[in-house]
N, CA, C and O atoms as a GROMACS GRO file, in nm:
protein
  172
    1UNK      N    1   6.655  11.342   7.738
    1UNK     CA    2   6.758  11.275   7.681
    1UNK      C    3   6.867  11.248   7.785
    1UNK      O    4   6.886  11.329   7.876
    2UNK      N    5   6.932  11.149   7.774
    2UNK     CA    6   7.046  11.121   7.874
    2UNK      C    7   7.171  11.063   7.822
    2UNK      O    8   7.183  10.959   7.756
    3UNK      N    9   7.267  11.149   7.864
    3UNK     CA   10   7.397  11.138   7.819
    3UNK      C   11   7.501  11.064   7.920
    3UNK      O   12   7.528  11.119   8.026
    4UNK      N   13   7.559  10.943   7.889
    4UNK     CA   14   7.653  10.872   7.984
    4UNK      C   15   7.783  10.902   7.952
    4UNK      O   16   7.840  10.856   7.853
    5UNK      N   17   7.845  10.998   8.052
    5UNK     CA   18   7.977  11.065   8.032
    5UNK      C   19   8.097  10.955   8.060
    5UNK      O   20   8.203  10.939   7.999
    6UNK      N   21   8.043  10.884   8.171
    6UNK     CA   22   8.165  10.769   8.260
    6UNK      C   23   8.078  10.665   8.277
    6UNK      O   24   7.959  10.665   8.243
    7UNK      N   25   8.144  10.569   8.334
    7UNK     CA   26   8.062  10.459   8.388
    7UNK      C   27   7.999  10.475   8.525
    7UNK      O   28   7.942  10.378   8.575
    8UNK      N   29   8.007  10.618   8.606
    8UNK     CA   30   7.956  10.618   8.687
    8UNK      C   31   7.888  10.750   8.690
    8UNK      O   32   7.821  10.783   8.788
    9UNK      N   33   7.907  10.837   8.571
    9UNK     CA   34   7.842  10.977   8.570
    9UNK      C   35   7.786  10.990   8.453
    9UNK      O   36   7.839  10.981   8.343
   10UNK      N   37   7.639  11.020   8.488
   10UNK     CA   38   7.567  11.049   8.326
   10UNK      C   39   7.486  11.199   8.363
   10UNK      O   40   7.490  11.249   8.476
   11UNK      N   41   7.422  11.252   8.261
   11UNK     CA   42   7.379  11.379   8.255
   11UNK      C   43   7.221  11.387   8.189
   11UNK      O   44   7.208  11.370   8.067
   12UNK      N   45   7.128  11.410   8.256
   12UNK     CA   46   7.003  11.418   8.204
   12UNK      C   47   6.968  11.584   8.167
   12UNK      O   48   6.993  11.687   8.230
   13UNK      N   49   6.897  11.561   8.035
   13UNK     CA   50   6.822  11.694   7.993
   13UNK      C   51   6.665  11.666   7.966
   13UNK      O   52   6.621  11.581   7.888
   14UNK      N   53   6.593  11.753   8.046
   14UNK     CA   54   6.458  11.691   8.003
   14UNK      C   55   6.372  11.853   7.947
   14UNK      O   56   6.394  11.960   8.005
   15UNK      N   57   6.309  11.845   7.867
   15UNK     CA   58   6.232  11.944   7.797
   15UNK      C   59   6.084  11.940   7.813
   15UNK      O   60   6.023  11.836   7.788
   16UNK      N   61   6.029  12.036   7.848
   16UNK     CA   62   5.866  12.053   7.872
   16UNK      C   63   5.815  12.158   7.814
   16UNK      O   64   5.865  12.271   7.812
   17UNK      N   65   5.710  12.122   7.765
   17UNK     CA   66   5.597  12.254   7.676
   17UNK      C   67   5.478  12.230   7.733
   17UNK      O   68   5.435  12.114   7.738
   18UNK      N   69   5.407  12.337   7.787
   18UNK     CA   70   5.255  12.352   7.836
   18UNK      C   71   5.188  12.455   7.807
   18UNK      O   72   5.247  12.560   7.780
   19UNK      N   73   5.070  12.446   7.807
   19UNK     CA   74   4.958  12.560   7.754
   19UNK      C   75   4.858  12.550   7.849
   19UNK      O   76   4.843  12.444   7.910
   20UNK      N   77   4.772  12.669   7.875
   20UNK     CA   78   4.663  12.637   7.950
   20UNK      C   79   4.545  12.556   7.868
   20UNK      O   80   4.525  12.583   7.750
   21UNK      N   81   4.488  12.482   7.917
   21UNK     CA   82   4.395  12.377   7.859
   21UNK      C   83   4.260  12.466   7.816
   21UNK      O   84   4.203  12.445   7.709
   22UNK      N   85   4.221  12.556   7.898
   22UNK     CA   86   4.103  12.614   7.865
   22UNK      C   87   4.117  12.735   7.735
   22UNK      O   88   4.022  12.794   7.682
   23UNK      N   89   4.233  12.748   7.709
   23UNK     CA   90   4.261  12.853   7.593
   23UNK      C   91   4.316  12.781   7.451
   23UNK      O   92   4.411  12.706   7.434
   24UNK      N   93   4.235  12.826   7.373
   24UNK     CA   94   4.272  12.773   7.232
   24UNK      C   95   4.381  12.900   7.177
   24UNK      O   96   4.346  13.016   7.155
   25UNK      N   97   4.510  12.851   7.164
   25UNK     CA   98   4.602  12.938   7.103
   25UNK      C   99   4.692  12.871   7.014
   25UNK      O  100   4.720  12.754   7.044
   26UNK      N  101   4.751  12.928   6.894
   26UNK     CA  102   4.822  12.875   6.822
   26UNK      C  103   4.969  12.950   6.811
   26UNK      O  104   5.038  12.920   6.714
   27UNK      N  105   5.011  13.027   6.887
   27UNK     CA  106   5.100  13.102   6.912
   27UNK      C  107   5.182  13.047   7.002
   27UNK      O  108   5.146  13.007   7.113
   28UNK      N  109   5.304  13.042   6.954
   28UNK     CA  110   5.412  12.990   7.045
   28UNK      C  111   5.476  13.072   7.149
   28UNK      O  112   5.568  13.035   7.221
   29UNK      N  113   5.414  13.190   7.151
   29UNK     CA  114   5.477  13.267   7.260
   29UNK      C  115   5.379  13.257   7.376
   29UNK      O  116   5.398  13.316   7.483
   30UNK      N  117   5.273  13.179   7.349
   30UNK     CA  118   5.181  13.176   7.515
   30UNK      C  119   5.212  13.045   7.554
   30UNK      O  120   5.159  13.001   7.656
   31UNK      N  121   5.294  12.972   7.485
   31UNK     CA  122   5.327  12.857   7.552
   31UNK      C  123   5.441  12.883   7.665
   31UNK      O  124   5.516  12.981   7.667
   32UNK      N  125   5.440  12.786   7.752
   32UNK     CA  126   5.545  12.774   7.859
   32UNK      C  127   5.659  12.670   7.819
   32UNK      O  128   5.637  12.560   7.768
   33UNK      N  129   5.785  12.722   7.850
   33UNK     CA  130   5.876  12.613   7.811
   33UNK      C  131   5.970  12.589   7.931
   33UNK      O  132   6.008  12.682   8.003
   34UNK      N  133   6.000  12.476   7.947
   34UNK     CA  134   6.094  12.436   8.069
   34UNK      C  135   6.211  12.336   8.015
   34UNK      O  136   6.188  12.232   7.954
   35UNK      N  137   6.326  12.380   8.044
   35UNK     CA  138   6.432  12.289   8.034
   35UNK      C  139   6.518  12.279   8.186
   35UNK      O  140   6.564  12.364   8.261
   36UNK      N  141   6.515  12.146   8.187
   36UNK     CA  142   6.602  12.109   8.329
   36UNK      C  143   6.690  12.016   8.281
   36UNK      O  144   6.672  11.943   8.184
   37UNK      N  145   6.821  12.023   8.379
   37UNK     CA  146   6.928  11.953   8.359
   37UNK      C  147   6.978  11.900   8.502
   37UNK      O  148   6.980  11.971   8.602
   38UNK      N  149   7.023  11.750   8.498
   38UNK     CA  150   7.080  11.716   8.613
   38UNK      C  151   7.179  11.629   8.580
   38UNK      O  152   7.198  11.577   8.470
   39UNK      N  153   7.266  11.610   8.722
   39UNK     CA  154   7.381  11.502   8.715
   39UNK      C  155   7.336  11.397   8.768
   39UNK      O  156   7.254  11.411   8.859
   40UNK      N  157   7.372  11.280   8.735
   40UNK     CA  158   7.358  11.153   8.809
   40UNK      C  159   7.489  11.102   8.824
   40UNK      O  160   7.573  11.100   8.734
   41UNK      N  161   7.512  11.047   8.982
   41UNK     CA  162   7.627  10.968   9.013
   41UNK      C  163   7.594  10.831   9.060
   41UNK      O  164   7.518  10.817   9.155
   42UNK      N  165   7.636  10.749   9.009
   42UNK     CA  166   7.624  10.609   9.048
   42UNK      C  167   7.742  10.534   9.134
   42UNK      O  168   7.856  10.552   9.091
   43UNK      N  169   7.730  10.465   9.231
   43UNK     CA  170   7.827  10.429   9.305
   43UNK      C  171   7.820  10.279   9.305
   43UNK      O  172   7.902  10.213   9.369
   0.00000   0.00000   0.00000
C-alpha cells in the first residue's frame, strides 16, 4: 500500500508472508511474516 501525504512525500507499507516450500503445514504459527515501511521523497 502506498499513501501519498503531500505532493513530494509518500509512505509505503509492504507485507510479506512465506513458508518453507518443502513442508506441508496449515498452522499460521509456522509461517514467517514481514512488514516493511518506507518513506519516499520526490524532488
